[in-house]
Structure formats: C-alpha cells, structure tokens
C-alpha positions in Angstrom: 30.4 -4.4 -20.4 28.6 -2.1 -17.8 27.0 0.8 -19.2 27.1 2.9 -16.0 30.2 3.4 -13.8 29.8 5.6 -10.8 33.3 5.4 -9.3 32.5 5.9 -5.6 35.1 7.3 -3.2 34.7 6.8 0.4 35.9 9.5 2.9 35.8 10.4 6.4 35.0 14.1 6.5 34.8 16.2 9.6 31.5 18.0 10.5 33.5 21.3 10.3 34.6 20.6 6.7 31.0 19.5 5.7 29.4 22.6 7.3 32.0 24.8 5.3 31.2 23.3 2.2 27.4 23.6 2.7 28.1 27.3 3.5 29.9 27.8 0.3 27.0 25.9 -1.5 24.4 28.5 -0.2 26.7 31.4 -1.2 27.1 30.1 -4.6 23.6 29.6 -5.2 22.7 33.2 -4.2 25.1 34.5 -7.0 22.7 34.7 -9.9 23.3 38.0 -11.2 26.7 37.8 -12.8 29.2 35.5 -14.5 31.6 33.7 -12.2 35.3 34.6 -12.6 38.0 32.0 -12.5 38.7 33.1 -8.9 35.1 32.4 -7.9 35.0 29.0 -9.6 38.2 27.9 -7.7 36.7 29.5 -4.6 33.5 27.6 -4.7 35.0 24.4 -5.9 33.7 21.4 -3.8 30.7 23.3 -2.5 27.9 21.0 -1.3 24.5 21.7 -2.9 22.3 20.6 0.1 19.0 20.2 -1.6 19.1 19.5 -5.4 15.6 19.9 -7.1 14.8 16.3 -6.8 15.5 16.4 -2.9 12.2 16.3 -0.7 11.5 19.4 1.6 13.0 19.4 5.0 10.9 17.4 7.4 13.1 17.1 10.4 11.3 18.4 13.7 13.3 20.0 16.3 13.0 16.8 18.3 14.7 15.0 15.4 17.4 17.5 15.0 18.2 17.3 18.8 18.3 13.5 18.9 20.8 13.7 16.1 23.1 16.1 17.7 22.9 14.1 20.7 23.8 11.0 19.1 26.7 12.7 17.3 28.0 14.1 20.6 27.6 10.7 22.4 29.3 8.9 19.5 26.6 6.8 18.0 27.2 6.1 14.4 25.5 8.0 12.0 24.4 6.6 8.7 26.7 7.5 5.8 26.3 10.5 3.6 26.0 10.0 -0.1 27.1 12.8 -2.7 27.5 12.9 -6.2 29.7 15.4 -8.4 28.0 17.8 -10.6 28.4 21.2 -12.2 26.8 24.3 -11.0 27.4 27.6 -12.8 30.6 26.1 -14.0 31.7 25.1 -10.5 32.4 21.5 -9.7 30.1 20.8 -6.7 28.5 17.7 -5.1 24.9 17.1 -4.8 23.4 15.4 -1.6 22.0 12.2 -2.9 21.1 10.9 0.6 21.6 12.5 3.9 20.0 16.0 3.5 18.4 15.9 6.8 21.2 14.9 8.7 23.5 17.5 7.1 20.9 20.3 7.4 20.4 19.5 11.1 24.2 19.7 11.7 24.4 23.0 9.8 21.3 24.5 11.6 22.8 23.7 15.1 26.1 25.0 14.2 24.3 28.2 13.2 22.3 28.4 16.4 19.0 27.9 14.6 17.6 25.7 17.3 18.3 24.7 21.0 18.7 21.1 22.3 15.5 19.6 23.8 14.1 16.4 24.9 17.7 14.9 25.5 17.8 11.5 27.1 21.5 10.9 27.3 23.3 14.4 27.8 20.8 16.2 30.2 23.5 18.9 31.0 23.0 20.3 27.6 19.2 20.7 27.8 18.1 24.0 26.3 21.5 25.0 24.8 22.4 26.1 21.3 25.8 25.6 19.8 27.1 29.1 21.1 26.1 27.9 24.7 28.4 24.9 24.6 31.8 24.9 26.3 34.7 25.3 23.9 35.9 21.7 24.4 32.5 20.4 23.4 32.4 22.8 20.4 35.8 21.7 19.0 34.7 17.8 19.6 31.6 18.5 17.6 33.2 20.0 14.5 36.1 17.7 14.7 33.8 14.6 14.6 33.8 12.7 11.2 31.0 11.3 9.2 31.6 8.5 6.7 30.9 10.1 3.1 30.6 8.2 -0.2 31.2 10.5 -3.3 29.9 9.2 -6.5 32.1 10.4 -9.4 31.8 10.0 -13.1 28.1 10.1 -13.1 26.4 9.3 -16.4 23.8 12.1 -15.7 21.1 13.3 -13.5 18.7 10.4 -14.5 21.1 8.0 -13.0 21.6 10.2 -10.0 17.8 10.1 -9.4 17.9 6.5 -9.8 20.6 6.2 -7.0 18.5 8.7 -4.8 15.4 6.6 -5.2 17.3 3.4 -4.1 18.9 5.0 -1.1 15.5 6.2 0.0 13.9 2.7 0.0 12.9 2.0 3.6 12.8 5.6 4.7 10.0 7.9 4.6 8.5 7.2 1.1 8.5 10.0 -1.4 5.1 11.3 -2.3 4.0 10.9 -5.9 4.5 14.8 -6.4 8.0 14.6 -4.9 8.9 12.0 -7.4 7.4 14.1 -10.3 9.2 17.1 -9.1 12.6 15.0 -9.2 12.0 13.3 -12.6 10.4 16.2 -14.5 12.4 19.1 -13.7 12.0 22.6 -15.5 11.8 26.2 -14.5 8.2 25.7 -13.8 9.1 23.6 -10.7 11.2 26.5 -9.4 8.4 29.0 -10.1 5.7 26.9 -8.5 7.8 26.2 -5.4 8.8 30.0 -5.0 5.1 30.9 -5.4 3.9 28.4 -2.9 6.4 29.4 -0.2 5.9 33.2 -0.9 2.2 32.8 -0.1 3.0 30.7 3.2 5.6 33.4 4.4 2.8 36.1 3.9 0.1 34.0 5.5 -2.7 36.2 6.8 -1.6 39.1 4.5 -2.3 37.6 1.3 -5.8 37.0 -0.2 -4.6 33.9 -2.1 -3.3 32.2 1.1 -6.5 30.9 2.5 -7.8 30.2 -1.2 -5.1 27.6 -1.7 -5.2 26.3 1.8 -1.4 26.8 2.2 -0.1 24.8 5.2 3.6 23.7 5.9 2.6 19.9 5.8 0.8 20.4 2.3 3.9 22.3 1.1 6.4 19.8 2.5 4.6 16.8 0.8 4.1 19.1 -2.5 0.4 18.6 -2.4 0.0 22.4 -2.9 2.5 22.3 -5.8 0.6 19.1 -7.3 -2.6 21.0 -7.2 -1.0 24.1 -8.9 0.4 22.1 -11.8 -3.2 20.7 -12.5 -4.3 24.2 -12.5 -1.6 25.4 -14.8 -2.5 22.4 -17.3 -5.9 23.4 -17.5 -5.3 27.2 -17.6 -3.1 26.6 -20.7 -4.9 23.5 -22.5 -8.3 23.6 -20.8 -10.2 20.3 -19.7 -8.9 17.1 -21.5 -11.7 14.5 -21.4 -9.2 11.7 -21.9 -7.7 12.2 -18.2 -9.2 10.0 -15.8 -7.7 11.6 -12.7 -6.6 15.1 -11.8 -2.9 13.7 -11.2 -2.7 12.9 -14.9 -2.7 16.7 -15.6 0.2 17.3 -13.3 2.1 14.3 -14.6 1.8 15.0 -18.1 2.2 18.8 -17.8 5.5 18.5 -15.9 6.8 16.0 -18.3 6.0 18.1 -21.3 7.7 21.2 -19.7 10.8 19.1 -18.7 11.0 17.6 -22.2 10.7 21.0 -23.8 13.4 22.5 -21.5 15.7 19.7 -22.5 15.2 19.8 -26.2 14.1 23.4 -26.9 15.1 25.7 -23.9 14.3 29.0 -25.9 10.8 27.8 -26.6 10.3 26.7 -23.0 11.4 30.3 -22.0 8.8 31.9 -24.2 6.1 29.5 -23.1 6.9 30.0 -19.3 6.3 33.8 -19.6 2.9 33.2 -21.4 1.8 30.7 -18.8 2.9 32.8 -15.9 0.9 35.8 -17.4 -2.2 33.4 -17.6 -1.7 32.3 -14.0 -1.2 35.8 -12.7 -4.4 36.8 -14.4 -6.2 33.7 -12.8 -5.0 34.5 -9.3 -6.4 38.1 -9.9 -9.8 36.5 -10.8 -9.6 34.3 -7.6 -8.8 37.3 -5.5 -11.9 38.9 -7.0 -14.0 35.8 -6.0 -12.3 35.8 -2.6 -13.7 39.3 -1.8 -17.2 37.7 -1.6 -16.2 34.1 -0.9 -13.5 33.5 1.7 -12.6 30.0 0.3 -13.3 30.0 -3.4 -11.6 26.6 -4.0 -14.3 24.8 -2.0 -18.0 24.2 -2.2 -18.5 27.3 -0.2 -18.4 29.0 -3.7 -21.9 28.0 -4.2 -23.2 27.9 -0.5 -22.1 24.4 0.7 -20.0 24.2 3.8 -16.8 22.3 3.3 -15.9 21.8 6.9 -12.3 22.1 7.8 -10.9 21.1 4.3 -11.1 24.2 2.4 -9.4 23.4 -1.0 -11.0 20.9 -3.3 -9.1 19.9 -6.5 -12.4 19.4 -8.2 -13.6 23.0 -7.6 -10.0 24.2 -8.6 -10.3 22.3 -11.9 -13.7 23.9 -12.7 -12.5 27.4 -11.9 -9.3 26.9 -13.8 -11.4 25.6 -16.8 -13.9 28.4 -16.6 -10.9 30.8 -16.7 -9.4 29.1 -19.7 -12.6 30.0 -21.6 -12.7 33.6 -19.9 -9.1 34.3 -20.9 -10.2 34.2 -24.5 -13.1 36.6 -23.9 -11.0 39.7 -22.9 -14.1 41.8 -22.8 -16.1 39.7 -20.3 -13.1 38.8 -18.3 -12.1 42.6 -17.9 -15.7 43.4 -16.8 -15.7 40.7 -14.1 -12.2 42.0 -12.8 -13.3 45.6 -12.9 -17.1 45.6 -12.0 -18.6 44.3 -8.6 -21.9 43.9 -10.2 -20.7 41.9 -13.2 -18.4 39.7 -11.0 -21.5 39.0 -8.7 -23.9 38.1 -11.5 -21.2 35.8 -13.0 -20.7 34.1 -9.7 -24.3 33.7 -9.4 -24.5 31.6 -12.7 -21.5 29.6 -11.5 -23.5 28.8 -8.1 -26.7 27.8 -10.0 -24.9 25.5 -12.2 -22.6 23.9 -9.5 -25.7 23.3 -7.4 -27.4 21.4 -10.3 -24.2 19.6 -11.2 -22.9 16.1 -10.7 -21.2 17.4 -7.4 -24.5 17.6 -5.7 -26.2 14.6 -7.5 -26.9 11.8 -4.8 -26.8 9.2 -7.6 -23.5 10.1 -8.9 -20.8 7.7 -7.6 -17.8 8.4 -9.8 -15.0 10.6 -9.2 -15.5 14.4 -8.4 -12.7 15.1 -10.9 -14.2 13.4 -13.8 -13.1 15.4 -16.8 -16.0 14.7 -18.9 -18.5 15.9 -16.2 -16.3 19.1 -15.6 -16.3 19.9 -19.2 -20.0 19.5 -19.5 -20.6 21.7 -16.5 -18.3 24.5 -17.8 -20.1 24.3 -21.4 -23.3 24.6 -19.6 -22.2 27.7 -17.7 -21.1 29.4 -20.8 -24.2 28.2 -22.8 -26.2 29.9 -19.9 -24.1 33.2 -20.3 -24.6 33.3 -24.1 -28.4 32.6 -24.2 -29.9 33.7 -21.0 -27.6 35.9 -19.1 -27.6 39.7 -18.9 -23.9 39.6 -19.1 -24.1 39.7 -23.0 -26.0 43.0 -23.0 -23.9 45.6 -24.6 -22.1 47.8 -22.2 -21.3 44.5 -20.1 
C-alpha cells in the first residue's frame, strides 16, 4: 500500500480567477497583527501563495515576461501550473509548487508593472501595458484559461518539497542555498532574507551595503544569504575545526534551527533573539571598520587590492571568528566601538597578522576557508593582544 497519496485535481482556471486568488494571497500575508475572524477565513479561502519559503527568487526579465504575455495572447500553450493545498493562518490556501514565474508575470502585467517590448508576433502591442490595450484584448486576456493541477491531501511540506524538486528538473537548477532555504525552513530564513533585501533597497545609503557586496544577482541566487548563515554560525559557536568548507557552516546551522523550530519553537524563539543581538552588534563592528576601510570583507582590510570582487567569505569567517571572541570581552569590544584610536590599533593588529597568515603564503595550496588555519590565525591575533598590545593597558 502506498504511503503517500496526493489526490491531484486538474482544472482549467481563467487568468482572471488566478490573478484574483494571487491578490487575495498577498492581502492575507499582509495580515500579521491580528487574529482572523471566521468571515476573514472564508473571504481568503482559496488564496494562492505565490512564493512559499522554498520557492526560488523571481528571475524573469522583462523580456521573459513580454514573451510569456505574447504567447498567451497568441494562444501558444503554456505549461501547466502545479499547486498544493495548505493552511496559512487557519485559511485553506494553495502554494505554488511549479509555475511561480508564469503566474507572477501574468499578475505583474495585469497590474501594469511593465510594458510589452521585443515582441515578434504582435508588433502592434509594442510598448503597451495592460491599461493601454483595447477592451476586447483585455477581456480576452483575463478569460484565457491555464491548465492547473492542484495536489490535495498532501502528507506534509517535506513531500511538497519533493514534488517541487522533481518538477524543477530540467529547468534552471536550484542553487545549493536555494535548496537549503527550502528544506531547512525557520524564522532565521525570513530574518536573513529581510535583512538582505533591506540592505539592497537602501543601497548607497547604508554602510553595510558595500561591505556585504549586495547585488541583485547574488540575492536572487541566495549567495548573500548563504554567506550570512556562515557568519551567523561562527558568531554563535565560533570556528569549528572539523568543518572542511564554509558551506558546511550554513548547512548544519540552518538544519539545526529548522529542527529546533520543529521540536521546540519556544527555545528557537529565545535563541533567535540572542543571535539577532549578536548579529546586530557584529554589524556595528563592521560599520566601525567601514569608516576606515570601504570594503572590510575583502583583502583591502589589510591593504591588498581585491579587484572587483569585494566580498570574500574567508575574510568574513575571520572577522566573524574574531567577533565571537570579542563578544565575550565586553570591555575591549566597547572600547573598539567607541574609541577611534582603539579601533585603529585593533585593526593594525589584524592587518599585521593577516599579512603574515596563510592567505598570503605563496606555498599554501589548500582552501582559503580552512577552519584550522582560520582558528590558528584568530588565536594568534588574541595572543598578540594579550601579550604585546597596548590595548590591554588599564583605561583601554
């Protein structure tokens, strides 16, 4: 007897109906400050959650979107959409398992968020958004139907993720971090995503933007998020000599938080607040370095040009490991954050040790994220501080 039964139902749904359900999904997700009434639950029943946590970031360009809209208007068959029933805030909803990009493009076009361009078959519509179309074309567009398969009676999110991965075979492959984000879901994921996007939205107005090398491509591929999970792991636990690669930090840390969220959510909530406090202090520390070094997560921190690639995970790991030690030495940390002279002397110690480290050793052929070498470097830095540095003078 089969363990899983997904009970798929196949429907033809109009674009207008799909857009309405997506719109309700957005409105439902915006309600986070009150408990839903019975009336609300019925009102939002059937909402489409366009981008569940496991979904990849939106990668369609305007050209991709325009081609899709042109295909719909011409009548070229569009691949089916796959949805899965779920509960969101006690409302029966459907998650998009496959078809997020198609649905989002249709929704964006209906809401006049882009103009058609580069059309090959409908030249007369070039440069037009939805509001610019004749009423007959508008009516035709929203009445057109798409084949939709709705998976019901799902055994749970784990199975939904398996379906998602199978339907994404042969398309643009998920990055390793996108898979981690899907499989190891916890409040930490949402926090890191929000932090990353908030920095990008404030580009040029935030000292951390350049430090973390926030670009749209690195966000969409979740590369920035991956690096931040490596940093969080080291901030909380320090350098782990048994980890061979930086990605192991992200993998194990995200799995740990997802497991804790599943089995002990109250403990996860307490831990989340503690880690967020450490991360905020770390970013304050990075801003202080940024004041004298534009790209602190690069070799520029010790005077070596890093060309166009300003973020290096090896430097981020070193700085996170240093801060893990600093966070336990409140007096020294406070002095670095408050005094320019103490900060500058501390940075000079880092510079000297980095220049003499494995990173600049011409005979060193192993990984630049070697945890054993990084730990040895950090120990040398604090040994220098404890035995030779003027930072330990009273009055710090």
